[in-house]
C-alpha positions as CSV (number, residue, x, y, z in Angstrom):
1,M,140.1,-51.8,-158.0
2,S,143.9,-50.7,-157.9
3,A,145.8,-47.7,-159.9
4,S,147.0,-51.2,-161.8
5,H,143.8,-52.9,-162.8
6,H,142.7,-49.6,-164.0
7,A,145.8,-48.9,-166.4
8,W,145.2,-53.2,-167.4
9,L,141.5,-52.2,-168.5
10,R,142.0,-49.5,-170.3
11,A,144.7,-51.8,-172.4
12,M,141.6,-53.5,-172.9
13,G,139.3,-50.9,-173.8
14,I,137.1,-50.5,-171.7
15,D,136.4,-47.3,-169.0
16,T,136.8,-48.7,-165.3
17,W,133.7,-45.9,-164.4
18,V,131.3,-47.8,-166.6
19,A,129.0,-49.9,-163.8
20,R,128.8,-53.8,-163.7
21,E,126.1,-55.6,-165.5
22,P,123.7,-58.0,-163.5
23,E,125.5,-61.6,-162.8
24,V,123.6,-64.4,-164.5
25,T,124.0,-67.3,-162.2
26,Q,122.6,-70.8,-162.8
27,V,124.6,-72.6,-162.4
28,A,126.0,-111.6,-172.8
29,E,125.9,-111.1,-175.9
30,A,123.7,-114.8,-176.5
31,L,126.2,-117.8,-176.6
32,P,126.2,-119.0,-180.3
33,Q,124.0,-121.6,-180.6
34,Q,125.8,-124.8,-181.0
35,D,125.8,-126.8,-184.5
36,I,124.9,-130.4,-184.2
37,V,127.4,-132.8,-184.9
38,P,127.2,-136.3,-185.9
39,P,128.7,-139.3,-184.1
40,V,132.2,-139.9,-184.0
41,S,133.3,-143.1,-185.3
42,P,135.5,-145.1,-183.2
43,D,138.7,-144.7,-185.1
44,E,138.7,-141.0,-184.2
45,V,140.9,-139.9,-181.7
46,A,139.9,-136.4,-181.1
47,A,137.0,-134.5,-180.9
48,E,137.4,-131.3,-183.0
49,Q,138.8,-128.4,-180.6
50,P,137.6,-125.0,-180.4
51,A,138.9,-122.2,-182.0
52,A,140.5,-119.7,-180.1
53,P,138.9,-116.3,-179.2
54,V,139.9,-113.6,-181.4
55,A,140.5,-109.9,-179.8
56,E,138.8,-107.2,-180.0
57,P,140.3,-104.2,-181.8
58,V,141.4,-101.5,-179.4
59,K,139.5,-98.3,-180.0
60,N,140.8,-95.8,-177.4
61,P,144.6,-96.7,-176.9
62,V,146.1,-95.8,-173.6
63,V,147.2,-92.0,-173.6
64,P,150.4,-91.6,-171.0
65,D,149.3,-90.6,-167.2
66,N,152.3,-87.9,-166.8
67,W,153.5,-84.8,-168.7
68,P,156.6,-85.8,-170.0
69,E,154.8,-89.3,-172.0
70,L,152.1,-86.9,-173.0
71,L,153.9,-84.2,-174.3
72,K,156.2,-86.6,-176.2
73,A,152.9,-88.7,-177.8
74,I,151.6,-85.1,-178.7
75,Q,154.7,-84.8,-180.5
76,N,154.7,-87.8,-181.9
77,C,151.1,-88.4,-182.7
78,N,150.0,-89.4,-186.5
79,K,146.4,-90.1,-186.0
80,C,145.1,-87.9,-188.3
81,G,145.2,-85.6,-191.6
82,L,147.2,-82.7,-189.2
83,A,150.0,-85.1,-188.1
84,S,152.6,-83.2,-190.6
85,A,151.2,-79.2,-188.9
86,Q,153.1,-78.0,-185.9
87,A,152.3,-79.7,-182.7
88,V,150.9,-77.3,-180.1
89,P,150.6,-78.7,-176.9
90,G,150.4,-76.3,-174.5
91,A,151.8,-74.1,-172.2
92,G,151.5,-72.8,-168.6
93,L,151.5,-73.7,-164.9
94,Q,151.0,-77.7,-165.2
95,T,149.7,-77.2,-161.7
96,A,147.1,-73.5,-162.4
97,S,144.1,-73.1,-161.0
98,L,143.0,-72.2,-164.5
99,F,142.7,-74.0,-167.4
100,I,142.0,-72.3,-170.5
101,I,141.4,-73.2,-173.8
102,A,141.8,-70.9,-177.1
103,D,142.5,-71.1,-180.5
104,E,146.3,-70.6,-181.3
105,L,147.3,-68.7,-177.7
106,E,149.6,-71.0,-176.6
107,Q,152.6,-68.9,-177.2
108,A,152.9,-65.6,-175.4
109,T,153.4,-63.4,-178.8
110,A,153.3,-60.1,-180.0
111,E,149.9,-60.8,-181.9
112,P,147.2,-58.7,-181.1
113,A,145.0,-61.0,-180.2
114,N,147.7,-62.4,-177.7
115,Q,148.2,-58.7,-176.6
116,L,144.8,-58.6,-175.5
117,L,144.5,-62.0,-173.8
118,T,147.3,-60.7,-171.8
119,A,145.6,-57.6,-170.6
120,M,142.5,-59.6,-169.8
121,L,144.4,-61.6,-167.3
122,R,146.4,-59.3,-166.0
123,A,143.2,-57.2,-165.6
124,I,141.8,-60.1,-162.5
125,G,145.3,-60.0,-161.6
126,L,147.4,-63.1,-163.5
127,E,150.2,-63.4,-165.5
128,R,150.2,-66.3,-168.3
129,R,152.8,-68.1,-166.4
130,D,149.9,-68.7,-163.6
131,V,147.5,-70.4,-166.0
132,Y,147.4,-73.3,-168.2
133,I,146.5,-72.7,-172.3
134,T,146.1,-75.2,-174.6
135,S,143.8,-76.0,-177.7
136,L,141.2,-78.6,-178.0
137,L,143.4,-79.6,-181.4
138,K,147.0,-80.4,-180.6
139,C,148.4,-79.7,-184.1
140,R,148.2,-76.2,-185.8
141,P,145.7,-76.2,-189.1
142,G,146.3,-74.0,-192.0
143,N,142.3,-73.1,-191.8
144,R,140.4,-74.5,-188.7
145,A,137.3,-74.3,-191.0
146,D,138.8,-77.2,-192.8
147,V,139.5,-79.4,-190.1
148,A,137.6,-82.9,-190.3
149,D,135.9,-83.8,-187.0
150,E,138.3,-86.8,-187.1
151,S,141.0,-84.3,-185.8
152,Y,139.3,-83.3,-183.1
153,Q,137.9,-86.8,-181.7
154,A,141.4,-88.3,-182.0
155,C,143.3,-84.8,-180.0
156,S,139.9,-84.9,-177.4
157,P,142.3,-88.3,-175.3
158,Y,145.2,-85.8,-175.1
159,L,142.9,-82.8,-173.9
160,Q,140.8,-85.0,-171.1
161,Q,144.4,-86.3,-169.9
162,Q,145.9,-82.3,-169.5
163,L,142.8,-81.8,-167.5
164,K,143.3,-84.5,-165.1
165,L,146.6,-83.7,-165.2
166,V,146.4,-80.0,-164.6
167,S,142.9,-80.8,-161.9
168,P,142.2,-77.0,-162.2
169,D,139.2,-74.9,-160.0
170,L,138.2,-73.8,-163.7
171,V,137.9,-74.1,-167.4
172,L,138.0,-71.3,-169.3
173,V,136.9,-71.7,-173.1
174,L,137.2,-68.9,-175.0
175,G,134.9,-68.4,-178.9
176,V,131.7,-69.7,-179.5
177,N,133.1,-72.6,-182.0
178,N,135.5,-74.3,-179.1
179,A,132.8,-74.2,-176.4
180,Q,130.4,-76.1,-178.8
181,R,132.6,-78.9,-179.5
182,L,134.0,-78.8,-175.8
183,L,130.5,-79.4,-174.7
184,N,128.9,-80.8,-177.1
185,S,126.4,-78.5,-177.0
186,K,124.9,-76.3,-180.3
187,S,124.2,-73.6,-178.5
188,N,125.0,-69.6,-179.3
189,L,127.9,-67.6,-177.5
190,S,124.8,-65.4,-175.4
191,R,123.5,-68.7,-174.0
192,L,126.7,-70.8,-173.0
193,R,127.8,-67.3,-171.4
194,G,126.6,-67.0,-167.8
195,Q,126.5,-69.8,-166.3
196,L,128.8,-73.0,-165.0
197,H,129.2,-76.2,-167.2
198,Y,130.6,-79.3,-166.5
199,L,132.2,-82.1,-168.7
200,D,130.8,-85.6,-169.0
201,E,134.3,-87.5,-168.3
202,L,135.6,-84.7,-165.5
203,D,133.9,-83.4,-162.5
204,I,135.5,-79.8,-163.5
205,P,133.3,-76.3,-163.9
206,V,133.2,-75.0,-167.3
207,R,132.8,-71.3,-168.4
208,V,132.5,-69.3,-171.6
209,S,133.7,-66.4,-172.8
210,F,134.4,-64.2,-176.3
211,D,137.5,-65.0,-178.5
212,P,139.9,-62.4,-177.8
213,A,140.6,-61.9,-181.7
214,Y,136.3,-61.4,-181.6
215,L,136.6,-58.8,-179.2
216,L,139.6,-56.9,-181.6
217,K,136.5,-56.9,-184.3
218,S,133.5,-56.2,-181.6
219,P,135.3,-54.1,-179.1
220,V,131.6,-53.2,-177.9
221,E,131.2,-56.9,-176.7
222,K,134.8,-56.3,-173.8
223,R,132.4,-55.1,-171.8
224,K,130.9,-58.2,-171.1
225,A,134.2,-60.2,-171.1
226,W,135.0,-58.0,-168.4
227,E,132.2,-59.3,-166.5
228,D,133.1,-63.0,-167.3
229,L,136.5,-62.2,-166.2
230,K,135.3,-61.0,-162.7
231,Q,133.1,-63.9,-162.0
232,V,136.3,-66.4,-163.4
233,R,138.5,-64.1,-160.6
234,R,135.8,-65.0,-157.9
235,E,136.1,-69.1,-158.9
236,I,139.4,-69.7,-158.6
237,K,141.8,-70.1,-155.4
238,S,144.5,-68.5,-156.8
């Protein structure tokens, strides 16, 4: 391990002499019945014409398949009650090998959780500009506990398109709430960590780890987070 890696591990609050923990490996409709129609009289000149079919409403509007139009669609979205909030489409390298899903960490700021995320990435030889970071929600809510399910559902097509456009080697989901929603699971973090998951819609592997804000409150878990990061480093190409 290089001196710079030792330095960033110390920034994360991890003693570099700690032995590595064992890794966990797992890897027609029936046609409507016709009414019986009485015989027509000779004076009738035309039979009744059938009614034109009624088009069904589009349930899933088409999401733009290119970055400029997709980002514009997110900025102008009004599908749910969060429409008036600040839009947060995501940030980073749009061809990144690592795609990170986290809460409100898209922008590199001086906030402690963001500083810790930067240190975590540098500990495995990555900068923020090397990854793509976004949230499940594409607008910043005042209180995530009050966000309705419909908001997550409205944002889901945007996230799916971002994943298709980036086409990463791996998705890293930070935080149990994000992981449960993304993977449609009720399992706790200890069960979700340490194994590969796959999204139903896309053949992209997913790993789960701790939210940086949680690590600040529970620094004892940083050692486990470090094991997760080492696994992530092995599974991405660059």
